[in-house]
C-alpha positions in Angstrom: 77.4 90.9 104.1 76.4 93.1 101.2 79.6 94.8 100.3 82.5 93.4 98.4 85.9 93.5 100.2 89.1 93.6 98.1 92.8 93.5 98.8 95.8 93.6 96.5 99.1 91.9 97.4 101.7 92.0 94.7 100.1 90.6 91.5 97.2 89.0 93.3 93.8 90.6 93.9 91.5 89.1 96.5 87.8 89.7 96.3 85.1 88.5 98.8 81.4 89.2 98.4 80.2 87.3 101.5 79.9 83.9 99.8 82.6 83.7 97.1 86.3 84.2 97.6 88.1 85.0 94.3 91.9 85.3 93.9 92.9 86.9 90.6 96.5 86.6 89.4 98.6 84.2 87.3 96.3 81.3 88.3 92.8 82.7 89.2 90.9 80.7 91.8 87.3 80.8 93.1 86.0 79.3 96.3 82.6 79.1 97.9 82.7 79.4 101.7 80.5 76.3 102.0 83.2 74.2 100.3 86.5 75.5 101.8 88.6 75.8 104.9 90.8 78.8 105.4 93.9 78.9 107.7 96.2 81.8 108.3 99.4 81.0 110.3 102.2 83.1 111.5 103.9 85.3 111.9 107.0 83.2 112.1 110.2 84.5 113.5 110.9 86.5 110.3 107.3 87.9 110.2 106.1 85.7 107.3 102.5 84.5 107.2 101.0 81.6 105.4 97.5 81.5 104.0 96.1 78.0 103.2 92.8 77.3 101.5 91.6 73.7 101.3 88.7 72.9 99.1 87.3 69.8 97.3 90.1 68.7 94.9 92.5 71.5 95.7 94.8 72.9 98.3 96.3 76.4 97.8 99.2 77.8 99.9 100.4 81.4 99.7 103.2 82.9 101.8 103.6 86.6 102.5 106.6 88.4 103.9 106.2 90.7 106.9 106.5 93.7 104.6 103.8 92.5 102.2 101.5 91.7 105.2 102.0 95.1 106.8 101.6 97.0 103.5 98.2 95.4 102.9 96.1 95.6 106.1 93.0 95.0 103.8 94.1 91.4 103.3 93.8 90.6 107.1 90.4 92.2 107.1 89.3 90.3 104.1 90.5 87.0 105.4 88.9 87.6 108.8 85.6 88.2 106.9 86.0 85.0 105.0 86.7 83.1 108.2 83.7 84.6 110.0 81.4 83.8 107.0 82.7 80.2 106.9 82.3 79.8 110.6 78.6 80.9 110.4 77.8 78.6 107.5 76.5 75.2 108.6 78.3 72.3 107.0 81.1 74.3 105.4 84.5 72.8 104.6 86.0 70.5 102.0 83.9 67.4 101.6 
């Protein structure tokens, strides 16, 4: 992957360059795909989705309403790219 993918949800900006996932907002975070696990669950009965990122020493959970998710199709695309990159990286995941 050569191109950066970005998505904005509320006050958060997600950026993924093929190796590094960065989340900018109140508490910026940076994850290398080799050292993280990504999980997206939902939608629940109200349409909410939960994004969980586990990495060495940290666990981040973000919940999005159905409206937030639908208004930001770039987020699903970005998260799918992160998941695909992680799946193709040998030995990835929190140690």
